[in-house]
Every structure is written in structure tokens, then in C-alpha cells.
C-alpha positions as CSV (number, residue, x, y, z in Angstrom):
1,M,-158.9,-37.6,87.3
2,Q,-159.8,-41.4,87.3
3,D,-162.4,-41.3,84.5
4,K,-159.4,-39.5,82.3
5,E,-157.6,-42.5,83.1
6,K,-160.2,-45.2,82.4
7,D,-160.7,-43.1,79.3
8,Q,-156.9,-43.5,78.3
9,N,-156.8,-47.1,79.1
10,K,-159.7,-47.8,77.3
11,E,-157.8,-46.7,74.1
12,K,-154.9,-48.6,74.4
13,R,-154.5,-51.5,71.8
14,A,-151.7,-54.0,71.6
15,D,-151.9,-54.4,68.0
16,G,-152.3,-52.2,64.8
17,Y,-152.8,-49.0,63.9
18,K,-155.3,-46.4,65.6
19,N,-156.1,-42.6,65.3
20,L,-157.7,-41.2,67.9
21,L,-159.3,-38.1,65.7
22,N,-161.4,-40.4,63.2
23,K,-161.6,-43.2,66.4
24,Y,-160.1,-45.8,63.6
25,G,-158.7,-48.8,65.2
26,T,-159.9,-47.6,68.7
27,Q,-162.8,-49.2,70.3
28,E,-165.7,-46.5,69.3
29,D,-164.6,-47.4,65.6
30,V,-167.9,-48.8,64.1
31,S,-165.7,-51.6,62.1
32,E,-164.5,-53.2,65.7
33,H,-167.8,-54.3,66.8
34,Y,-167.5,-56.5,63.9
35,R,-166.9,-60.2,65.7
36,F,-166.9,-63.7,64.0
37,E,-169.3,-65.8,66.2
38,S,-170.6,-69.4,65.5
39,G,-173.9,-70.1,64.0
40,T,-176.3,-72.2,66.2
41,P,-176.4,-75.9,65.6
42,V,-178.6,-77.1,62.6
43,T,-180.7,-79.9,63.3
44,D,-181.2,-83.2,61.0
45,I,-184.7,-82.1,60.4
46,E,-184.0,-78.2,59.3
47,L,-181.8,-79.5,56.8
48,S,-184.5,-82.0,55.7
49,L,-187.0,-79.3,55.7
50,N,-184.8,-77.0,53.4
51,Y,-184.0,-79.5,51.1
52,E,-187.8,-80.2,50.8
53,E,-189.3,-77.2,50.7
54,N,-186.1,-74.4,49.2
55,G,-186.0,-75.1,45.4
56,L,-182.8,-73.2,45.3
57,F,-181.0,-74.8,48.3
58,S,-182.1,-78.4,46.9
59,K,-180.8,-77.7,43.2
60,I,-177.2,-76.5,45.2
61,I,-177.3,-80.3,46.5
62,D,-178.5,-82.2,43.7
63,I,-176.7,-80.4,40.5
64,P,-172.9,-81.9,41.5
65,A,-174.7,-85.3,42.3
66,D,-175.8,-85.6,39.5
67,D,-173.3,-84.6,37.3
68,A,-170.6,-86.4,39.2
69,V,-171.8,-89.6,37.7
70,S,-173.4,-88.1,34.3
71,S,-170.6,-88.4,32.2
72,G,-169.5,-92.0,32.5
73,F,-166.4,-94.1,33.3
74,D,-163.3,-95.5,31.6
75,Y,-162.2,-98.8,33.1
76,G,-159.1,-98.7,30.9
77,V,-159.7,-102.1,29.4
78,N,-159.2,-103.0,25.8
79,D,-161.8,-106.1,26.0
80,V,-165.2,-105.0,24.7
81,D,-166.8,-108.0,26.4
82,L,-165.3,-107.3,29.5
83,E,-166.6,-103.4,29.4
84,T,-169.8,-104.8,28.2
85,F,-169.9,-106.9,31.4
86,I,-169.0,-104.2,33.9
87,N,-171.5,-101.7,32.6
88,D,-174.1,-104.8,31.9
89,S,-173.4,-105.4,35.9
90,L,-173.2,-101.5,36.9
91,D,-176.9,-100.9,35.0
92,E,-178.5,-104.1,36.9
93,L,-177.4,-102.5,40.0
94,D,-178.4,-98.8,39.2
95,F,-175.4,-97.7,40.2
96,E,-175.7,-94.2,38.7
97,E,-178.5,-93.6,40.6
98,K,-177.6,-95.1,43.8
99,A,-174.1,-93.4,43.7
100,S,-175.8,-89.9,43.1
101,E,-178.3,-90.4,45.8
102,A,-175.0,-90.7,48.2
103,I,-173.3,-88.1,47.1
104,R,-176.5,-85.9,47.3
105,W,-176.8,-87.2,50.9
106,S,-173.6,-86.5,51.8
107,R,-174.0,-83.1,50.6
108,L,-177.0,-82.3,52.2
109,Y,-176.2,-84.5,55.8
110,G,-172.7,-84.7,55.4
111,G,-172.1,-88.3,54.7
112,A,-173.7,-91.3,53.5
113,L,-173.3,-95.2,53.6
114,M,-173.8,-97.4,50.7
115,V,-174.2,-101.0,51.7
116,M,-173.2,-104.0,49.2
117,I,-175.6,-106.8,49.6
118,I,-172.9,-109.5,48.6
119,D,-173.2,-113.2,47.9
120,D,-170.4,-114.5,49.8
121,G,-171.8,-117.0,52.2
122,G,-171.3,-114.5,55.1
123,E,-173.7,-112.4,57.3
124,L,-173.6,-108.8,57.2
125,T,-171.7,-108.6,60.1
126,D,-168.9,-110.7,58.8
127,P,-166.1,-109.4,56.5
128,V,-166.2,-109.9,53.1
129,N,-165.4,-113.3,51.9
130,W,-163.5,-112.5,48.6
131,D,-162.6,-115.7,47.2
132,G,-166.3,-116.9,48.2
133,I,-167.8,-113.9,46.5
134,Q,-170.7,-115.2,44.1
135,G,-172.5,-112.3,43.1
136,I,-173.9,-108.9,44.3
137,D,-177.0,-108.6,44.8
138,E,-178.4,-104.8,45.5
139,L,-176.9,-101.5,46.7
140,L,-179.0,-99.6,49.6
141,V,-178.3,-96.2,50.6
142,F,-178.4,-94.5,53.6
143,E,-178.2,-90.6,55.0
144,R,-175.8,-89.9,57.9
145,P,-178.6,-89.3,60.7
146,L,-179.4,-92.8,60.1
147,V,-175.9,-94.3,59.9
148,T,-173.9,-94.6,63.7
149,P,-169.9,-95.8,63.3
150,D,-169.3,-97.7,66.3
151,Y,-166.5,-96.3,68.0
152,N,-165.8,-99.2,70.2
153,S,-164.2,-101.0,67.0
154,I,-161.7,-98.7,65.8
155,Y,-158.6,-100.5,64.1
156,D,-155.8,-99.8,66.0
157,T,-153.5,-102.2,63.7
158,K,-153.7,-102.5,60.0
159,P,-156.6,-104.7,59.1
160,D,-156.0,-107.7,56.4
161,D,-157.4,-105.6,54.0
162,R,-157.1,-105.9,49.9
163,K,-155.6,-102.4,49.0
164,W,-156.2,-99.7,51.6
165,S,-155.5,-99.0,55.3
166,K,-158.5,-98.6,57.7
167,F,-156.3,-97.4,60.5
168,G,-158.7,-95.2,62.7
169,M,-161.6,-96.3,61.1
170,P,-164.1,-98.5,62.7
171,E,-165.1,-101.9,62.1
172,F,-168.7,-101.9,61.7
173,Y,-171.6,-99.5,61.8
174,D,-175.3,-99.2,63.1
175,I,-177.6,-98.4,61.0
176,S,-181.0,-97.5,61.8
177,P,-183.3,-97.0,58.4
178,A,-186.8,-95.6,58.6
179,Y,-188.7,-98.3,58.1
180,G,-188.0,-101.9,59.0
181,K,-185.5,-103.2,62.0
182,A,-182.2,-101.5,62.7
183,F,-178.9,-103.7,61.9
184,R,-175.2,-103.9,61.8
185,V,-172.8,-104.2,59.1
186,H,-168.8,-105.2,58.6
187,E,-167.2,-101.8,57.1
188,S,-165.9,-104.3,54.2
189,R,-169.6,-104.7,52.8
190,C,-169.8,-100.3,53.1
191,L,-169.0,-97.7,50.9
192,L,-168.3,-94.4,52.7
193,F,-169.4,-90.9,51.2
194,K,-168.2,-87.8,52.2
195,N,-168.8,-84.3,52.0
196,G,-165.2,-82.9,52.1
197,K,-163.0,-83.4,55.5
198,L,-162.7,-81.8,58.9
199,P,-159.9,-81.7,60.7
200,Q,-159.9,-83.6,64.2
201,S,-159.8,-80.5,66.0
202,S,-163.3,-79.6,64.4
203,T,-165.9,-78.1,66.9
204,K,-168.4,-80.0,64.9
205,T,-168.3,-83.5,66.4
206,E,-171.2,-84.9,65.2
207,Y,-169.9,-84.2,61.6
208,R,-166.0,-85.1,62.4
209,F,-166.4,-89.0,61.0
210,F,-168.2,-87.7,57.8
211,G,-168.4,-84.3,56.5
212,I,-169.7,-81.3,57.1
213,P,-173.8,-80.3,56.0
214,E,-173.2,-78.3,52.8
215,Y,-175.9,-75.7,54.2
216,I,-173.7,-74.9,57.5
217,R,-171.0,-73.4,54.9
218,I,-173.6,-71.3,52.5
219,H,-177.2,-70.7,54.1
220,K,-176.4,-67.0,54.7
221,A,-175.6,-66.6,51.2
222,V,-179.0,-68.7,50.1
223,Q,-180.8,-66.6,53.1
224,E,-179.5,-62.9,51.6
225,T,-180.1,-64.0,47.8
226,V,-183.9,-65.4,48.3
227,T,-184.6,-62.4,50.4
228,S,-182.8,-60.3,47.8
229,H,-185.1,-61.7,44.9
230,G,-188.0,-61.5,47.3
231,N,-187.5,-58.0,48.4
232,G,-187.0,-56.6,45.0
233,V,-190.7,-57.8,44.1
234,K,-192.0,-56.2,47.0
235,L,-190.3,-53.1,46.3
236,L,-192.7,-52.6,43.1
237,D,-195.6,-51.9,45.4
238,R,-193.8,-49.0,46.7
239,A,-192.4,-47.8,43.2
240,V,-195.7,-45.5,43.2
241,Q,-196.3,-43.6,46.8
242,A,-199.6,-41.6,47.3
243,I,-198.9,-38.3,49.0
244,Y,-202.6,-36.7,51.0
245,K,-201.8,-33.4,52.3
246,M,-204.8,-32.2,54.8
247,N,-205.1,-29.0,56.2
248,N,-204.3,-28.4,59.7
249,L,-203.0,-32.1,60.2
250,A,-200.9,-31.5,63.0
251,T,-203.5,-29.4,64.9
252,L,-206.2,-31.9,64.2
253,L,-204.0,-34.6,65.4
254,E,-203.7,-33.3,68.5
255,T,-207.2,-33.8,69.7
256,D,-208.8,-36.5,71.1
257,E,-210.2,-38.0,68.1
258,G,-207.8,-36.3,65.8
259,E,-206.2,-39.6,64.7
260,D,-209.5,-41.5,64.3
261,T,-211.1,-38.8,62.1
262,V,-207.6,-38.7,60.0
263,L,-207.5,-42.5,59.6
264,R,-210.9,-42.6,58.6
265,R,-210.8,-40.1,55.7
266,L,-207.5,-42.2,54.2
267,R,-209.5,-45.2,54.5
268,I,-212.3,-43.8,52.4
269,I,-210.3,-42.1,49.9
270,D,-208.5,-45.7,49.3
271,M,-211.9,-47.0,49.4
272,A,-213.0,-44.5,46.6
273,K,-209.8,-44.9,44.8
274,G,-210.2,-49.0,44.7
275,I,-214.1,-48.8,43.6
276,I,-214.3,-45.7,41.3
277,N,-210.5,-44.9,40.6
278,S,-211.4,-41.6,41.4
279,I,-211.0,-39.5,44.8
280,A,-213.3,-36.5,46.0
281,I,-211.2,-34.3,48.4
282,D,-212.2,-30.5,49.3
283,A,-210.6,-27.7,47.1
284,E,-209.9,-26.1,50.2
285,G,-206.9,-27.3,52.1
286,E,-206.7,-31.1,50.9
287,D,-204.3,-32.4,48.2
288,Y,-203.7,-35.6,46.6
289,D,-200.5,-36.5,44.7
290,Y,-198.3,-39.7,43.2
291,K,-194.6,-39.7,43.6
292,T,-192.9,-42.4,41.7
293,V,-189.7,-43.9,43.1
294,T,-186.9,-45.4,41.1
295,F,-184.7,-48.2,42.4
296,S,-181.9,-48.0,40.1
297,G,-179.3,-50.1,42.7
298,V,-181.8,-53.2,43.4
299,K,-180.5,-55.3,40.4
300,D,-177.1,-54.8,41.0
301,I,-177.6,-56.1,44.6
302,V,-179.5,-58.9,43.4
303,D,-177.2,-59.7,41.3
304,S,-174.4,-59.4,44.0
305,A,-176.3,-61.9,46.0
306,C,-176.4,-64.5,43.3
307,N,-172.4,-63.7,42.3
308,M,-171.9,-64.6,45.9
309,L,-174.0,-67.9,46.4
310,S,-172.5,-68.9,43.2
311,A,-168.9,-68.5,44.4
312,V,-169.6,-70.0,47.9
313,S,-171.2,-73.1,46.1
314,N,-168.9,-73.5,43.3
315,I,-171.7,-73.8,41.3
316,P,-171.5,-71.1,38.1
317,Q,-174.6,-69.3,37.4
318,T,-175.8,-70.6,34.0
319,K,-176.4,-73.9,35.9
320,L,-177.8,-72.4,38.8
321,F,-180.1,-70.1,37.8
322,G,-180.1,-70.6,34.3
323,R,-178.7,-67.2,33.0
324,S,-176.5,-66.3,30.5
325,P,-172.7,-65.5,31.1
326,A,-172.4,-61.8,32.1
327,G,-168.9,-59.0,32.5
328,E,-165.6,-59.9,32.1
329,N,-166.0,-63.8,31.6
330,S,-168.7,-63.5,28.9
331,T,-168.5,-66.6,27.5
332,G,-168.5,-68.3,30.9
333,E,-165.9,-70.7,30.0
334,S,-163.6,-70.0,32.9
335,D,-166.7,-70.5,35.2
336,M,-167.2,-73.9,33.7
337,E,-164.1,-75.0,34.1
338,N,-163.8,-73.8,37.8
339,Y,-167.3,-76.2,38.2
340,Y,-165.8,-79.3,36.1
341,S,-162.8,-79.1,38.7
342,F,-165.0,-79.1,41.3
343,V,-167.0,-82.0,40.1
344,G,-163.8,-84.0,39.4
345,Q,-162.8,-83.1,43.0
346,I,-165.8,-84.9,44.3
347,Q,-165.6,-88.2,42.0
348,K,-161.9,-88.7,43.5
349,L,-163.1,-88.0,47.1
350,N,-166.3,-90.1,47.1
351,L,-166.5,-92.1,43.7
352,K,-163.0,-93.3,42.7
353,K,-162.0,-95.9,45.7
354,N,-165.4,-96.6,46.3
355,M,-166.2,-97.9,42.5
356,G,-162.8,-99.3,42.7
357,I,-164.3,-101.8,45.4
358,L,-167.4,-102.0,43.9
359,L,-165.7,-103.6,40.6
360,D,-163.5,-105.4,42.4
361,V,-166.8,-107.5,43.8
362,I,-168.1,-107.5,40.2
363,L,-165.2,-109.0,38.6
364,A,-164.8,-111.1,41.7
365,A,-168.6,-112.6,40.9
366,G,-167.6,-112.7,37.5
367,K,-165.2,-114.8,37.1
368,Y,-167.3,-117.1,39.6
369,K,-169.8,-117.4,37.1
370,G,-167.4,-117.9,34.2
371,E,-167.1,-114.9,32.2
372,F,-163.1,-115.0,32.3
373,E,-160.7,-117.1,33.8
374,E,-158.5,-114.9,35.6
375,I,-159.9,-111.3,37.1
376,P,-158.8,-108.8,34.8
377,D,-156.9,-105.5,35.6
378,Y,-158.2,-102.6,34.9
379,S,-157.7,-98.5,35.6
380,L,-160.4,-96.6,36.4
381,G,-161.1,-93.1,35.5
382,F,-163.8,-90.8,34.6
383,K,-164.7,-89.4,30.9
384,P,-164.4,-86.0,30.6
385,L,-167.0,-83.8,31.8
386,W,-166.9,-81.0,29.0
387,S,-166.5,-82.7,26.0
388,L,-165.4,-80.3,22.6
389,S,-167.7,-80.0,19.4
390,E,-166.3,-81.6,16.2
391,A,-165.8,-77.9,15.1
392,E,-163.5,-77.2,18.3
393,Q,-161.7,-80.6,18.3
394,A,-161.1,-79.7,14.6
395,N,-159.7,-76.5,15.5
396,V,-157.6,-77.8,18.3
397,N,-156.1,-80.4,15.9
398,Q,-155.0,-78.2,13.4
399,T,-153.3,-75.8,16.2
400,K,-151.3,-78.9,17.4
401,A,-150.2,-79.7,13.7
402,Q,-149.4,-76.2,12.8
403,T,-147.1,-76.1,16.3
404,E,-145.3,-79.2,15.3
405,L,-144.7,-77.8,12.0
406,T,-142.9,-74.9,13.4
407,K,-141.0,-76.5,15.8
408,A,-140.0,-79.0,12.9
409,Q,-139.0,-76.7,10.5
410,T,-137.1,-74.6,13.3
411,A,-135.0,-77.6,14.4
412,Q,-134.3,-78.6,10.8
413,A,-132.8,-75.3,10.3
414,Y,-130.4,-75.4,13.3
415,V,-129.5,-78.9,11.8
416,D,-128.7,-77.3,8.4
417,M,-126.5,-74.8,10.1
418,Q,-124.9,-77.7,12.1
419,A,-125.5,-75.7,15.2
420,L,-127.8,-79.4,16.4
421,D,-127.0,-82.6,15.5
422,A,-129.9,-84.7,14.8
423,S,-129.6,-87.2,17.4
424,E,-129.6,-84.3,20.4
425,V,-133.1,-83.3,18.5
426,R,-134.3,-86.8,18.6
427,K,-133.1,-87.2,22.2
428,Q,-135.0,-84.2,23.3
429,L,-138.1,-85.2,21.5
430,A,-138.0,-88.5,23.3
431,E,-137.8,-86.5,27.1
432,S,-140.1,-84.5,25.9
433,G,-142.9,-87.6,25.7
434,E,-143.7,-86.3,22.3
435,F,-142.4,-89.2,20.5
436,T,-140.8,-92.3,22.3
437,I,-137.5,-93.2,21.1
438,N,-139.3,-96.3,19.5
439,D,-141.0,-94.1,17.2
440,I,-137.4,-92.8,15.9
441,L,-135.1,-95.9,16.0
442,D,-135.7,-99.5,14.5
443,E,-135.0,-102.5,16.3
444,E,-131.3,-103.0,14.8
445,D,-130.3,-99.3,16.2
446,D,-132.0,-100.3,19.6
447,W,-129.8,-103.8,19.6
448,S,-126.6,-102.0,18.4
449,A,-127.1,-99.7,21.9
450,M,-127.3,-102.7,23.7
451,E,-124.3,-104.2,22.1
452,E,-122.2,-101.3,22.8
453,A,-122.6,-101.5,26.2
454,A,-122.1,-105.1,26.5
455,P,-118.9,-106.6,28.2
456,A,-115.8,-106.5,26.0
457,N,-114.9,-110.4,27.2
458,E,-116.6,-113.1,29.0
459,N,-114.5,-112.2,32.2
460,E,-116.0,-109.0,32.2
461,S,-118.5,-108.9,35.4
462,V,-121.6,-108.1,35.2
463,E,-121.8,-105.2,37.0
464,T,-119.3,-103.6,34.9
465,A,-121.9,-104.0,31.9
466,N,-124.8,-102.7,33.9
467,T,-122.5,-99.8,34.9
468,A,-121.8,-99.6,31.2
469,L,-125.3,-99.4,30.0
470,S,-126.3,-96.9,32.8
471,A,-123.2,-94.6,31.6
472,E,-124.9,-95.0,27.8
473,M,-128.4,-94.5,29.2
474,A,-127.2,-91.3,31.0
475,K,-125.5,-90.1,27.4
476,G,-129.1,-90.3,25.8
477,D,-130.5,-93.6,25.1
478,M,-133.4,-94.2,27.0
479,D,-134.0,-97.9,28.5
480,M,-136.2,-99.5,26.2
481,E,-138.6,-100.9,29.4
482,M,-139.1,-97.2,30.2
483,D,-140.9,-96.7,26.8
484,A,-143.0,-100.2,27.6
485,V,-144.2,-99.4,31.0
486,T,-146.7,-96.9,32.0
487,P,-145.9,-95.5,35.5
488,T,-148.7,-95.9,38.0
489,G,-146.3,-94.2,41.0
490,C,-143.9,-92.2,41.6
491,G,-140.6,-91.7,44.0
492,V,-138.3,-88.7,44.4
493,I,-134.7,-88.6,45.6
494,V,-134.1,-85.2,47.1
495,I,-130.2,-84.6,47.8
496,K,-128.9,-81.9,49.6
497,D,-125.3,-81.6,50.9
498,G,-124.5,-85.0,49.6
499,K,-127.1,-86.4,51.9
500,I,-130.7,-88.1,50.9
501,L,-133.9,-87.1,52.6
502,I,-135.5,-90.0,54.4
503,G,-138.1,-91.1,56.9
504,E,-139.4,-94.4,58.5
505,R,-143.1,-95.3,56.9
506,K,-145.5,-96.0,59.3
507,D,-147.3,-98.9,58.1
508,N,-144.2,-101.2,57.9
509,G,-141.1,-99.3,59.5
510,L,-139.3,-99.2,56.5
511,V,-136.9,-96.5,55.3
512,C,-138.5,-94.6,52.7
513,G,-138.1,-91.1,50.6
514,P,-140.9,-89.4,49.4
515,G,-143.2,-90.9,46.4
516,G,-146.8,-92.6,46.3
517,H,-149.4,-93.2,43.5
518,I,-150.1,-90.8,40.6
519,E,-154.0,-89.5,40.9
520,M,-156.5,-89.7,38.4
521,G,-155.3,-86.7,35.6
522,E,-152.3,-86.0,37.2
523,T,-148.9,-86.6,35.4
524,P,-145.7,-87.9,37.1
525,E,-144.0,-84.7,37.9
526,E,-147.1,-83.3,39.3
527,A,-147.5,-86.3,41.8
528,A,-144.2,-85.5,42.9
529,I,-144.2,-82.5,43.6
530,R,-147.7,-83.2,45.8
531,E,-146.1,-86.5,47.5
532,T,-143.1,-84.6,48.9
533,R,-145.3,-81.8,50.0
534,E,-147.7,-84.2,51.8
535,E,-145.0,-86.7,53.2
536,F,-142.1,-84.2,54.2
537,G,-143.8,-80.6,53.7
538,I,-141.8,-79.3,51.5
539,N,-141.7,-77.6,47.7
540,I,-139.6,-79.1,45.4
541,A,-138.2,-76.8,42.5
542,E,-136.9,-79.0,39.9
543,T,-137.6,-82.8,39.2
544,I,-135.1,-84.9,36.9
545,P,-136.3,-87.3,35.5
546,L,-134.3,-90.2,36.4
547,T,-135.5,-93.7,35.6
548,I,-138.8,-96.1,36.2
549,I,-138.6,-98.7,38.2
550,S,-140.3,-101.7,37.3
551,G,-140.6,-105.6,37.4
552,M,-141.0,-105.7,41.2
553,P,-143.3,-107.8,42.7
554,A,-147.2,-107.1,42.2
555,V,-147.5,-105.4,45.4
556,Y,-145.3,-102.5,44.4
557,C,-146.3,-100.3,41.1
558,P,-144.2,-99.0,38.1
559,S,-143.0,-96.1,39.7
560,Q,-141.7,-92.9,37.6
561,V,-138.4,-91.5,39.8
562,F,-136.9,-87.7,39.6
563,L,-133.7,-86.4,41.1
564,C,-134.2,-83.2,43.3
565,T,-131.5,-80.9,44.8
566,E,-133.5,-77.8,45.1
567,F,-136.5,-77.5,47.3
568,Y,-138.5,-75.0,49.6
569,G,-139.0,-75.3,53.2
570,T,-137.7,-77.6,56.0
571,P,-138.6,-81.2,55.7
572,I,-140.9,-82.5,59.0
573,S,-143.4,-85.4,59.0
574,F,-146.3,-84.0,60.3
575,N,-148.8,-87.0,58.9
576,T,-150.1,-90.2,58.9
577,E,-147.4,-92.1,56.5
578,M,-144.0,-91.0,57.7
579,E,-142.2,-89.9,60.5
580,N,-138.9,-88.9,61.8
581,A,-137.4,-86.8,58.4
582,R,-133.6,-86.3,57.9
583,F,-130.8,-86.5,55.8
584,E,-128.2,-89.0,55.8
585,P,-125.2,-90.2,53.8
586,V,-125.7,-92.7,51.0
587,A,-123.7,-95.1,52.4
588,S,-125.7,-95.2,55.9
589,V,-129.1,-95.4,54.1
590,L,-128.0,-98.0,52.3
591,K,-127.3,-99.9,55.4
592,K,-131.0,-99.8,56.7
593,R,-134.1,-101.6,56.1
594,L,-135.2,-99.7,52.8
595,F,-138.5,-99.9,51.1
596,L,-138.1,-101.8,47.6
597,P,-138.4,-99.1,45.3
598,F,-136.5,-96.5,47.1
599,E,-133.9,-98.7,47.5
600,L,-133.6,-99.8,43.7
601,S,-134.1,-95.7,42.9
602,I,-130.8,-95.2,44.9
603,R,-128.8,-97.9,43.1
604,E,-129.8,-96.8,39.6
605,L,-128.8,-93.0,40.8
606,L,-125.5,-94.4,41.5
607,N,-125.3,-96.2,38.6
608,Q,-125.8,-93.5,36.8
609,L,-124.2,-91.1,38.3
610,H,-121.0,-92.8,39.7
611,G,-120.6,-96.2,37.6
612,I,-119.2,-97.8,40.6
613,N,-119.2,-100.8,42.4
614,Q,-121.9,-100.5,44.9
615,D,-120.0,-102.8,47.6
616,A,-117.1,-99.9,47.7
617,V,-120.3,-97.7,48.5
618,N,-121.2,-99.8,51.6
619,D,-117.7,-99.5,53.0
620,D,-117.2,-95.9,52.4
621,D,-118.8,-93.3,54.4
């Protein structure tokens, strides 16, 4: 009875389905015996040995690192001499090779550190004196095993940095090179390279600050791929199997000397086969034959292993194995497009910010050397990894031209039928970005719009004039400044039930809504969607272009502002940028200490939607 109760308890489960007939979902189900278990820790020596001795693994480490710097850089400057100066300075520092090395070691060990030997009159342990930079002599790369962050010098307040907050980052790194004495260096003289990011609760504490070595993620796929290729070759030895038949074999093996007799006979037969390629056997009771074995599924297994390794390493087989694309994706274009997106992520994480710091140092040194009077502005970007051939580019241009012609003919047909006015077509072209308003309107048209929005008499207030001008823009005429300024930032005004979504910035306590910098390759709309999701945890369903905020102090960037009234999710601040997410009435928001671009965005919204006096808004809840 007790055994029966024990068996019944054994079959109890608190989740899913079970079938006692076929044992599905019970503890006797074979699939229930599979459980995920973390592998044993990987030592740095093991990582080094795999890179040195495993050619396939070393290719996985090297290929993305080399491709990340192979296409070159775009500095967003129109001065040929300035671009030449930057390129020459990078070449003198051998930056491409050093950057590729740093990315390579970050992929192998999880992280790397590039130390800039800057001539600014200070020691390695001193912060960079940006006003005293006279040159930069060298770039040194050290892999993670040689670098120890000083966790006793973590920034707990915002340091006096030029661009980025370093809250939670160490102020010093201790480096123990393989040759020479150990030394300490200040973080402002370092460029940090990481292989992805890990959560703070990661169990891999030794990699938490940097990133996780690529080997930990892909070593099983590498092992299966190498094993499948090696075993596939070994199976050829088994393709032809010899069969030897001996009379009364079972009876002979039962005797004391039977096994030795059988083995001796087999050795004689194998020796004869190897020496004279002939076998002498007894006509009575012995037989010798060959059986051929086919391995039709070996290729499929090898291909599956290669596919898995390509998937986990993000490297297409055309680059990893030198194989031609096969299957549904016979051209391989999708594989290469995904791979270049992967390399683009490496560029964003490891190159863009680090290279921006290095360019600041180079330009500061150039100013000291008299190459230019003032440090010029630049906009760092990466040249496309995948460039079209001349024939492909010509086909693209021809397709675009045909599309534009069709759209123009359609618009003309609507205008001829008087279903649309020409001004409506012009407005749509301007809003879509295909043509700016200055491409369509001449200077006289622009001034006439301004004159119509001007005050009727000298006693009319400036605010009333601004309101009229805003109303005119809302009817279809865009602000000329919006055409002249390229936004590098974005902001979103999210409204629900007449209230605005706000939160407090953690760096300065000012009230603000979603917004931030536009990253490389993003459109302002994509950046607005991403920033809203990152800072407030909601997905916006619409982005209505509102205005471009510019002309602010240099610390702020020109920003494209969007209006959003539809979104999914509940706002919550779970990041390091914002806190206390909530909706509040407009009047209440305007009484708070606002982040300047956010304040200007709200006032522009009120001007365009209501055209009312802001003082009245402040008094009305």
C-alpha cells in the first residue's frame, strides 16, 4: 500500500500535461531528464590555447574584428585638408590595426583596454589636461587578463568630463603587461572595449565589468562542427568492412586457447592482405567477404553543424567556411546583410565613442600645432560595409527615377481633376522629406508668408505675432529653420487625457520627457521610438512631427520633436537616466524646473495647437 502511494506521489506534477500511458510529461519521460547546467569555468589559458591552436575558432574571433575597421570612416567634414590631417594622424598611430586588435581581444577574453600615450604634461595617473594637449605618441592595447579595474575608485558622482557621464565606472586601471613593470593609468587616458554587455546580476563575476568571451557562447557549436568534420573523414575507413567466416567459431572460442587461435588467424589474414593483396583460406569451412557501407546522412549532419555554428557566431558560411550559399537563400544576400548589421553593432559599441575621444585628442593636438585656429566640428560615421557595384547602383537609380515619375504623374492627374490643390501636393512633398520647402518656394514666397504672419499694427504684441506665425506653420508652411538645421537629437511629448508624460533626470534632477541623441544609422523617428522605450518602458504607436528645436546653448543639440497620443504599456522608469515616471497637467508641468529642450517643445506645442498666452496657461490648471 505504501509503495502504491509512493508511486502515485511520484507521478504528481504541478505544471503542463502528462499522459500515464506513454509517460509523456511524467518523470519517466525521457525528455524530462534534460536539464540546463552551466559549464565549468573557462580559464584565460584555455581561451589562449583555443585561439592559438583552433583555426576555426580563431577565424570566428578575427573576421568581425577586421571587418569592423575595413570600410573606413566618415568624419562629416567638407574640408579636404582637415580630413587629410585626421587620416594621416590615425595612420601614424596605426589606429586601424590597433582597433582591430582591441576588438579581437575583447571578443576572445571579453574585454580589452587601449591606452593613449598623450603628451599633455601629465603623468599616466593624472586626468587628461585637455587644454594642454600637444600631441599623442602611441596607442597600446592590453587584453582583459592583464587589466584590473580599481573598484575602490568608482565614480559615485558625475565627474568633470567633456561629453559622457562615467557614473559607476572606475577612475583607475591597473595593468600588468607580460613584459615590463606593472603600472596604473587614469581612465581618461583609456579606451574601453567590451564584448557585449552583461546584467549586473550575472553569475560570471569576472566578466561583469567587461563582457563575456565569445568562446563561452559558441564552444559547443565549435566542438560539434570540428567533431562532425573529423568523424566524417574517419567514417571513410569504415566504408568497406571485411567479413571473415570461420567454421565452428563459437565452439573454438569456448576452449582455453580458442581466442588466441582466432586472433592469430585474423592477423595472418590481414598481413597477407597487406603484403601480397591476396588471402589464402580453407576451402572447407572458411569464407572471406567485403560489405560496403553507405553514409548518406553524414553530409546533412555536417551541414547542420555548420549552420548552427554560423547562427551562434553571426558569421555567414561564405566568410567562415568559404562555401557558396545554398538552400532557399541561394544568393546569400540576407546572410551578408545580417552579418553587416552584426558588425555595425560592434562598431557602435566599441568604435564610435572610443574613436570620438581619440579624434578629440587628435584635433586638440592639431590646434596646438597650428593646423587650424579653432577645433572644428565633426560627425563621426562609418562607411558602408557593403557597397553596390556600378551596375547595381545604376539599377537602383533607375528604379527610383521611375518611381518618382509615376508618383509625379499620379499627382498631376489629381491636380488636373481638381481633386487636389497644387499647394497640398507641395506640402506633402515637404513633409515626406523628398523635397524641402526651399526647393519649391522662392525667396519671395518665403517672405510673403512671414509678412502675412506679421503684426497688423505696431501695438500688436510680439507674442501675438509669434502665435499667428505658428498658426500659419500649422496650416502647411514649415519654419525655414527646420530646413536649415539637421537634428542630432530627438524629443517626444507623450499626452494622455490632456496630461503630459514626465520624469526627473537622474543626472541633474530636471523634469523632462522622452528624448536623447540620434544614433548612427537612425532616423529621428526611430530614435524617438527607441528613447521612449528605453527611458519610460512604453512603445509609441505614432510619431507626429511637431518642430525642430534649435538655437539653444551649445550644450544642447538641435532636436526633432514629435507628438504622441497613442502608445502601448504603462510608463515606468527602470533605467539609469530617468525616475518617477508620471502624467501631469500642462500647467503643473510648466511650473517645474524643466530641461530646456523639453520646455521649449511644450511651449511650441501650445503655440501651434492653441495660440494662447502662456501666462494664462500658467494660471489655469
